[in-house]
N, C-alpha and C positions, 0 to 999 in steps of 0.2 A: 162587819170585821171581814167580810167575803170582798171586798173591794180595796180595803189595806193591803190583805194577803195578794193580791193581784197589782199594785204599785210594787209591793217588797221584790214581785217577781220578774217585775220590770225593770225596778231599780238594777237588779241583780242580770239582765238583760244589758241594760247600760255599762253596769258595771267588765263587763266582759267583749267589749265590743273592740275590735281589732285596729278599727282605724275611726278617724273623724267623719266621716260618711254614713259607716252604721250609725256610730252614736248617735247619731243627728237624725235618723230615721225611727230608729226606738225611742228619740227624748219628744221627738213629733205624738208617739204612742202613748208616751206617758204622761204627757199635758190633755188627749183628748179623755185618758182616765180619770186625771184628776180634776180634770174643770178648767185648767189653766189657760189653754186655746179659748172659753169664752172669756177670761178674765183679760187676755189678752185685746179680744175686741173690744171689751165694755171703754169709753173714751173717761166716763166719771171716777172719779179717786180724790179723796182728803190729801195724797198724797201731795201732789203735783199742780199747778193752776191750767186742768185743763183745756179751759175756756181762750185763754193766753195762745196758748198753741196754736187750737184749733184757727185763734183770727191769722196768726199769722200765719201759717200754711197756707188758708186758701187766697190770704194777698197776694204771696208769694210766687204761687199756680195763675194768679189769675193776670199779675203780667209781663209771668212768661209766656202765655199764652197768647195773651195780644200784642205781644214784642214790645212792651212798655220798659225798654232796657235800662233807662235813665229814674223811674221810679222803680224798679228792680234792684238796680244800684242803691238807689237810696234807702229803702228798706232792708238791705244788707245792713246797710252802713248802721240803723239805729242799734245794732248790735247783734253779735257774733258768740256766743259763750256758751260751754259745754253745762250748764244749771237752770237753762231758761225758765222761770215758773217752776222751777223743781225738778226738771226731769233726769238731773244728773245724783238723782238718790240711791244710793243701792237700796235699797227695802224697794224699790219698784223693779231689782230684777231678782226677785226672790221669791217668785211663785213658779214663774215658767224656767223650765231648760233651757230655753230657749230663746228669751229676752227677755223685752219688756212691753210694755202697751204697742198697738202697732201706730197706736196716731205722732208716738215719741217716734217711732224709727221713718215712720213717713215723714218725719218735720226734716228730721237730721239727713233723710236722703235728698227733700228736697231743696234743702239748704244746699249741700254737696253737689248736686244735679246744676243750682242756680249759679254757682262760682265757676263750675267748671263752664257752663254757657255763656256767663258775662265773661271767661276769658278770651273767647272766641269772637264776639262781638270784633267789629270790623272798626280798626282806631279810629276812621271818619266817625263814626258815632260817639264812642268811647274816645279818647287820647288813653294810645299806652301810658304812659303818665300817671294820669284820672284812676286807668284801673289796677296797674303796679302797684298805687299808694293804697288801693284798697285791699289789696289782699294783702300788702306788707302789714298793715293795720289790721285787719281780724284776723293775720296770724298772731300778733304782740296781743292782740284783746280776746284770741280765745286757748292761745297755749298751744304747748304742745303735751307729748306723754313720753315718759320713760320706763324703763324695765328696771328695776333694780334687785339684784339675785345675791340673796344674805350671807352670811358666813355660815358653817355648819359641816364643817368636817369633811367626813366619809360621806353626808347624807347629798353633798356636790350633784351628787348624779341626777336628783330630783329635777336641778336646774336646767340638767340638757335636753331633759323630757318635756318643760315645759318651752323653751326656744323649738325643740322639733314641730310640738302642736303648733306655736305662731309661725315660724316659719312656712309649713305647709300649708297655711292661709292667708302668705303673707304680710302679718300683722304685726310682726317685730318691728317697736319704735327704733328709731335711728338715734337714741339716745339708750345710752344704760349701763349699769354701773355693777360694781362687782367688788365684794370684800372676802379675803379669806377665799374659800371654795368657789365663792360666789366671782374673785376676779380671776380665776382660773378657767371658768366655764367663759365668761366673757371674757375675757383673750384670746380666747379659743372661736370663738365665733365670729369675734372683731377683728383677726387678722386672715381671714380665710373670703374668699367670696360664697358670694348665695351657693354657686354651685358646686364650689369645695367641700361646704361644710353639710349640703343634701349629703353629696359621694361619702363624707366622711361618719355619718350620724344611719346613713342605711347600709357600712359595711360590716364586716366582722371584729374591724380594727376597735369599735366601740367596745364590744366584748372582751377582746386580750385586752384593751387599756385594762377594764374592770376587772379582771382576773391579777394581772399585776399590781393594780394597788389594792388587791384585798391579799395580796400575801405580802406583800412587807407593811403595811398595816398591822395587820394579826403577830407579824413578827417582834413589833417592838410591842404592842399590848401585852402580848402574854407573855412575855420573858422570855421569847426566845432568840432577843438580841439583846442586850446592854448597853444600848447604844443607838439613836434613833439615825437611820440612814437616812440622812441629809441629800447624798447624791441620786437615789433613787427618786425625789421630788425634782430636782434639779435636771436628772435623764430625761423624765415625764414631760420639762418644761421644753430642756430643748428639743426634743423629738414631736412635741404636738403645737409648739408656738413658733411660729417663725421670727428669722433676728429682725424686728421691726423696730422703728421708735414711732410713738404715739403717734406725729403728724405721717410718716408712712402708712399707718396701718390706717390711717381714716383718708385717704387718697386712694388707698386699695379698693376699698369695705363702701366708704360712702356713712359709715356707722360711728359713731363719739361714743368709744369705749371709755369708760373710769374706773378709776382703782385706787382703792380708802389702803391708805397705810398708817400707821399709829407712832408714835415716836418711842424707841427706845431708853429713852432720857427722860429724867422731869425737866421740865421747866419748857418745852419742846411742844409745838403745835400740829397736829394730824395735816395731812395732806388730801387732794382728790388729784393724782396723775389723770391729766389728759392731753391732747391736743393744744388747748390754747394756756393751759398753766404749765406744762411742761413737753411743747412738743417734739423735742430733740431725746428725751429719755426712753431708754427701750424698755419697750413690755413686757420682756422677759423678766427682769428686775425688780420690776414691782410687782408682776405675780408674786414673784421669790418674796419678796418682803412680805406683802400681804398677805403670806402665807404660814410666816414666820412665828408659830405658836410661840412666846414666851415659854422656857425652862426646858422645851421640846425640840427647840429649831434656831438657830444661831440667827442673830439680829443682823441684817444684810446693809450695806451700802450698793447707794443707785449706781447706775449708769447710763450715760449717754452719749451719743454722736457732736463732735465738737465740730469747727467751722469748716475744718480739712476732711471732715467726712471720719475721723479717726477714734476710734472708743476710748472712754475716759470715766475719770467719776466724778459723779455728780453728786454735789454738797457732800464732798470726801471727809470731812468732820461730824457726820451725820449718821443716824444708821438706825434701822427703823423695821417694825414687826407686822404680826398680824394689826390690819385695818378691820376689822368687827372690834377690835378694843375700844377704838376710839367713833368711827362713825360708818357702823355698817349700811346706813341707809341713809345717803347724805344725799335729800330731797331739797333742803336749804340749799347746798352749792350747785345741785345741778338747778332748781330755779332762777337762783343769782346767770349761771353761766348759759345756761341757754333759753330761760322763759316756760320753762318746762310746771307746770302747774296739776299737770293728773299722773298718778305714779300707780302703776302696775307692780306689785310686790312680789318675789317668789320666795315665802320666807322658810327657812329651816332652821335657823338659830336655833338652837336649845333654851337659849333665854327666852325670848318668844314662844314657847313651847310650855316648860311651867309656870313663866310669868305670867302671860297673857291667856294661860286656857286652861280652863280648870276641868277639862277633859281630861287632859291629861295625868297617866296616874304611875305610881312606880316610883322607889327613890326615895331617900332621907331629902335631899334639898330640895326635887321638886315639892312633897309635903311644906316643908319651912316658908319655900318661897308663897303659895298658895294662899298659905296661912297669914305671912305676913302681909297678903297683898305688895302689888308693885311699887307703890308709895312705900309699903315700911321697910322693903326690902334696899331700897334708893335711899331711904332716911338713913340706916343702920351703917350700909357703906362711907354714907356723908360723914357721921359720925365718928366711924374708923380712920378715916382719912384724915380728919382735923387731929385726933388723937396724934397719929401717925406723924404726920406734919408738924404739932408742937413737941412730941419728946421722944421722936426717934431722928435725931440727927445722928446716930452712931448703928441705923440700919437703911441704908439707901434703897435695898431690896425690898426691905416691907414698906417703905412710904410709896415707890413704884408699886409695889402691888395692890396696895388701899388706892391709890389714884384710880390705875385701869378698872378694877372691880369699881368705882362706885361710876367710872366713865362709860363700863356695858351697860348698867343697871340706868343711869338716868337718860339712856337714848331715846328717843321713841321709836318704835316697831310697828311702824303700821302705813297701810299704802289706801288709795282710794279703792282699786281693785286687789283683795289679798288671795294670792295663790298658795296652799300648801297643800300637806300631804292629809290625810285620816288619822289623826292624832287619838279619837276619842279612845282607845284601847291601848295607847301608847305605852310601853313601860319604860319610861325615863334608861334605864340599865340596859336596852337594847344601844344603844349609842355606845357602847362598852362594850359590845356584846361582837366575838369573831364574823367579820361580813366575809361571803364569798363572793365571788364573779358574779355569778346567777342573782346574788340578792342584790347587787347594786344595778346590773339590769335594771332587778324589779322595781327600781327607785325611780329611773328611767320612766317607764312604765305607768307610776306613780304618776311622776308629774306632767303627762300629757292628757291621763284623765283629769288630774283635778283644772289643767287649764280650760280641757272641753266647757267643763263645767262653766267655765265663765267665759266661755269665746262668745257669745251673745252681744255683753255687755262691753269686752274689749271690742270689738269689730263696729258696735254702735257709737261707742264713746270717743275715741280715735278716729273717726269717719271723717270728717270735718277737718282735723289737723293734716289728716294724709295729704287730704285733696288741696287743701291750703300750700303745704310742702312741695307737693308735685306740682302746682301752678308754678309756684313761686321760680323753682330749681329752671323751669323751662323759661321763664321772663329774665332772669337771669342770664341764662345761657344770650339769651335773644339779646340784651341788655348790651352783652359785651360783644356778640355780632356787631352790632349795630356802630360801638364804640371802635371797633378793628376797623369796618368800611370806612367810619368820618377819616379815622387817622391816615389810610392809606390813600383818602381823595386829597386829602389837606397836604398830605405829602405830594402828590403829585402834581398839583395845582402851585407849588410854593416851590 
């Protein structure tokens, strides 16, 4: 009983930490009190193949220490992936506040060090092309991480806290996606340099914007305005997001932002906008479309820059609405476009709350969803969709509504690393409660805390892919310089 009280007191210290460094210091003490520090030292566990990990770790260390770079390269070639011997299981990160088994962390660190070592081996020993081939194949096999920001209305300030925490530790993946509120935050980040984003998050501007957003949300929801102030959102987007295309944003920041949008008409498909699929589309219009909640906000026609640099409508006959209705967490599309196989999700979508979390309380909708279960709700919406498709020829709006409802509930709202607020005592009706600027800033704080709790897992599970990305970027620069040198030499002799 005494130990339980001590742990509760220590948890309160964790929850009140003002920085990650302070949180980490308190987490060390928590792990000592709970015995998690001893658990991390013990290699043996039924949850992963500790013998295989230990064997590979010793081989890597031995080859690097002896300078046997060819054997080191061969051993790396045998397989680099994030779940070697089951080491990527989330259960292995549930015991300690700070991370997982030291053996797993040592193995990941050794792989990363070995890759960096091989990258610097003289080309006379291992050719540039052979090393480049290794790093390219290892990157394809290991995959990369993506950060997915869900929809969630005014709760989107939680995403700002998540990004702030990851930025401070230099752990933001280069691939980001966002829908609805998540699209706004991903664009806010993906159109600024890291320095500019840090300045924004540390300034009073965040609080000023939070107060302004709280003002126009509350005026609409609580009857002080008969019509939603569309211009408030447009003004905020124009004020906070530079007028860039997706390609221009990528060239400026190096981050690949992806924004989900849903069709406003039947028989159309959702889209994921980015520098690959729609390089010339303006990010601002994509965000406006992804935030267009049907019945509240008018659907949006996209705009793009044409070959002469002029602004024009993009797919002028099509209109688009809230991206969370069709593809809130576009994992499959990110996998196809970027080779993503590891997902960090900042999850604030109300559907996630009441359809996937039994701890969420309050509200008839939430009670209904929990009693039916997620499969039950999905089956019910599918039945309603079938009925309206068959008998609702004269009610096109109803057909569109049931189609959207089924699309919302049939989506997969999961991620390898799920970051979400503490919804244990969350009341669903709070979503429709007046929000003050202070409350929106409290959501930023919640995002930071929730991310700090997962920081050890994020750092370990993404380290190898981050090292490979860095090496490949350097190698591609070298390859480009070599090409220019050869071209110049050929021109001089020709």
